[in-house]
Every structure is written in C-alpha cells, then in structure tokens.
N, C-alpha and C positions, 0 to 999 in steps of 0.2 A: 273032596278034601274034608277031613274031619273038622268039626266045628272048633276044636281046640287049636288046631293049626291055623285056621283062618283068623281066629281072634288074635293069635300071636302075631300074624302078619299085619293085621290092622294096628296093633299096638306099636309094632316096629315102624310102619309107615307113618303112623300118627306122630311118633317121636321125631322122625326125620322131618315131617312137615313143621313141627314146632321149632325144631332147630333152625330150619330155613327161615321161618318167620322171624325168629329172634335175631338171626344174622342180618336179615333185611332191615329190621327195626334198628339194630345197632348201627348199620351202615348209614341209615337215614339220619340217625342222631349225630354220627360223626361228620356228616356233610353239612350240618347246620353251623351257624355262627352265633357267638354270644352277642346279645344286643347292646347291653349297657356300655361296656368299654369301647366297642366299635362305634357306638353312637357319639361318645365323647370325642373319639378320634375324628369322626366326621365333622364335629364342631370345630376342631382345630384346623382341619382342612378348609372349611368354609372361612374361618378367620384369615388364613393365609390368602385365600382367593380374594376376600374383601380388601385386604391390604394392597394387593396388586391393582384392583380396580380403583381404589381410592387414590393410590399414588399416580396412576395414569391420568386421573381427573384433577390432579393438583392438590388434593386434600391430604397433605403430608402428616398432620397431627393425627387424624383418624386412622391413617395407614399405620403409623407407628403404634398407636394403641391396639390396633388389630393384631399386630405381631406379638404384643405382650399378652393379649387374650389367648392367642394360639399357644404361647408358652405355658400359661396356667392350665389350659385344657390338656396339653401334652403331658404335664406332670400328673394331672388327675387321672388320665386313662390308665396309666401304668399302676398307680396305687389302687385304683378301683379293681382292676383285674387281679392284682395280688390278694386284696382283701376278700374278694368274692370267689376266689379260686376259678376264675374264668380266663386264665391265660391260654393262648393258643398260638400256633405258628402263623395262622392267618392274621391274627391281631398284631403280631410283631411285624409282619411284612407290610400290613396296611398302615401301621404307625410310622414305619420308615418312609413310605411314600408320602404320607401327610407331612412329615418333617421336611422332606425335600422341597415341598411346595412352600410351607410356612417359613422355613428358616434358610432355604437356599434360593429359590426363585423370587419370593416376595421381597426380601431385603435388597437383592440385586436390582430388581425393577424399580423399587421405591427410590433407591439412590440414583439410578439412571434417569428416572422421571424428574427427580428433584433438581438435577443440574448437570450430572456427569455427561449426559448425552448432548445437551445443548452447548456446554462450555468446553468439553474435551473432545467431542466428535468421535472419531474412530477409537481413540484411546479410551474413551468412556465405555465403548462396547467391549474392548479387551479387558478392562479392569473389572467390569461386572461379570464377564464370563469367567474370569479367573476365580472370582469369589464363588460363583455358582458351581464350577467344576470342583473346587476344593470342598465345598459342602457335600457334594455327591460322594466324593472319595472318603470324606470323614464318616459319613453315614454307612458306607459300604464296609469300611474297616470296623466300625462299631458292631455291625451285624455279624461279622466274622469273629471278632474278639470282643465279647461282652465285658465291659468294664464295670466293676462294682466298687472296689476300694478306691480306685483312682482312674481318672480319664487319661487316655493317651491322645494328646492334642486338645485344643480348645473345643469344647462342646458347641455344636452348631447353634443351639438356642442362645448361648452367650454371645457368639459372634453376631447373630442377628440383632440382639439387643443393643450392641454397641453401635451398629449402623443406624438402627431405628432411633436411638437416643440422640445420636449426632444430628440427624435430620430434624428431630423434634426440638432440640435445644436451639438450633439456628433459626428454625421457622418461628418458634415462640419468641425469640429475641429480636430478630431482624426481618421477619416476614419472608417474602419471596425474593428479596434483594441479595444477590450473591454474584460474585465474579469468578474469574479464572483462578486466583490464588485459593479461594475457599473451596472451589470444586476440586482443585488439585489436592488440597488437604484431605477432603473426604475420599478422593480416589486412593490416596496413600493409606488411609485408615481401612478402606475396603480390601486392598491388596494384603495389608499386614494381617488383618483378621482372617482372611482366607488362608494365608500361609500358616498361621498359627493352628488352624484346624487340622492341617495335614502334617504338623510337626510331631516330633517325638517327645515334646515337653509333657511333663506329668502335672495334671491338675486334680485338685481335690474333688471328690465325688460326693454330692449331697446324699447319695444312696447309703453312704456309710454312716450317716447321722442317725443316732438312735433316739427317736422321739418318745419312746415308751419309758426310758429310764428316768430316774430322779436327777434333778439339777438343782444347784443352789438358788436361793430366792433372788439373788442379785441378777441372775440370768434373765428372769422375767422382767425385771426393771430395765435392763439393757435392751431387751426386745421391744418394750414399750417406747423407749427413747428412739430406737431405730425407726419404728413406725411413725413417730411424731416428726422426725427429721424428713422422712420420706414423703409424708403428706405435705410438708411445707413447700417443697420444690421437687416434685417427682422426676421430671426429665433430667435435671442436673445431678440429683442424688443417684439416680439409677445409672447415669453415665459414669459417675465416679466409681460406683460399686462394681459394675461389670468391667470397667477399665482396669481397676486394681486387680480384679480376678484374672484378667487376661495377661497381665504382666507377672503374675505369681509363677507361671510356668517357667519362663526364662530366668527369673530371679532364683527360683529353687534350683534350676539346673546349674547356674553360675555359682551359687553358694556351695552346692555339693562338689563341683569341680574344684573350687578353692579349698575346701576342707580336705579333699583327697590329695591336693598338691602340698598342703601344709603337713599333713600326717604321713605322707609317703616317705619311705627311706630313700636316701640318695643312691643313685645307680652305682653299682660297683665299677671301679675303673680298672682297666687291664693293667697288670703290673709287668714291668719290663723284666724278663728273665735274667738279664745281665746284672740287675741290681740286687738279686737275691744273695 
C-alpha cells in the first residue's frame, strides 16, 4: 500500500479514535452530579431525619427547629443551583425526595409522637397518614406542573411549618401536658393543612419576588420591624405568618367568586311566546 494511502488511513482512524474518546469523556461528564446544590439538599434531608428522631425521643422543640432548618436549606439549594447554573434532572428528583421526608414524613411523625398517637389511637394513625399522603400528592403535582407565578395548593413547607409551630407553641407554653381536646385540635389542623396541599386554591409564590429591583426605603424599615417582631417570639409569630398564608388561598377563591357573582349579568329569562 502506498505510504500516502496508509497515512490517510491513520488520520481517519485517529480522528475516529478522538471522536470515540470525546464521546466517552462527554458521557462520563453527563453521568456525574453537581456537588454543591445536592450537598445542600442532603443537609435538608438530614434535618428532616433529625426531626423524626427528635420527635420520637420526645424532643419536640428541636424537632420543630429541624423542620425550619430543612425549609431554609430547601430554599437555598434551588437558588444556588440557579445562580451557579448547576440545575439538573437528578437534582430536581433528589430535592423532591428530600422534601417528602422533611415536609411530609417528619411533620406527620412529630405530630404523632407529640400526642396524636397516644390520645387519638387509630384515629391518630389515619390523621397523620392523610397528611403524609397529601404531601406526596402535592409534591408529585408540583413535579408535573412547575409553579412559578403562583402555587396550586398550599406548599408542603408551609404546611409542615404550621404543624411544627403548633407543636412548638404548645410545648413552649404548657410543656408535655395535653389531653384529648388539644390532640383533637392538632389532628384537625393536620387534616386541614393536608387537604389544603391538594386543593386547587391559588397561593402566592415567593419565586415571583424580584429581589434585584429597587424598592422604597420604607420597605427596608418594615423588613427590620418584621425581623424584630419575629425574634421577640419566634414560634407564635411564625405560626401567625404561616397560618395567615394558609388561609389566603380560600379567601382569594371566595373573593374572586364574590366579584364574579356581583359583576355577572343576570341570566336571561325565557319569554312566553303568547305574551309577544
């Protein structure tokens, strides 16, 4: 074979080998995962697990605090992924599984360990399972329909915060003393928050908040006042904040229905042909 042809074959084979090597390298890069956002998600998962363990050991206030730590980390991992351009399908699925533990299983078991199991018996099992199932359905619907401008149904972190704050406030005020009426009240709160998660009520999404734009100076003053009030009595202030947020969905729905009823034209009545 002439030397020219053999060199041409070596060039062709070399280019094919380079292409194969580049493809293997690209595949290996695609198979990797981004460390920073998934590490934050792992922290949220651990916080949810810690809340479960603390609740089972009767440490209700640390369990409630762990749920709020999971909320902070859950907010951080998404923002970090968007800022560092490290978003991935794996990260989204991992975040959803972490949310199920931190905002679905953990609040249900904390409420059950607090007193729903001891005071309500099998009803306590049913109540906490309803909440956990609603949280799973809410997260599944969010994965299918990503909400940006508004949430459809109460977000699972807000529902978890309501249960955590309720346990926190009662434990901080009365300790471990609770009876059947108090357990029934927490059971009702658990069921209602669960049903709000799978409702069609529309809730404001913090993702629509533009933090980069300019705001009036008084906004910063109001933010400082909010932080001051929050630090004065965290459990009760947080319970009020998330409780008000939870009822905004039904209130908004009722207000829109009332406006449609007031602005709607009366239905045309059928006219009797004999009166024409």
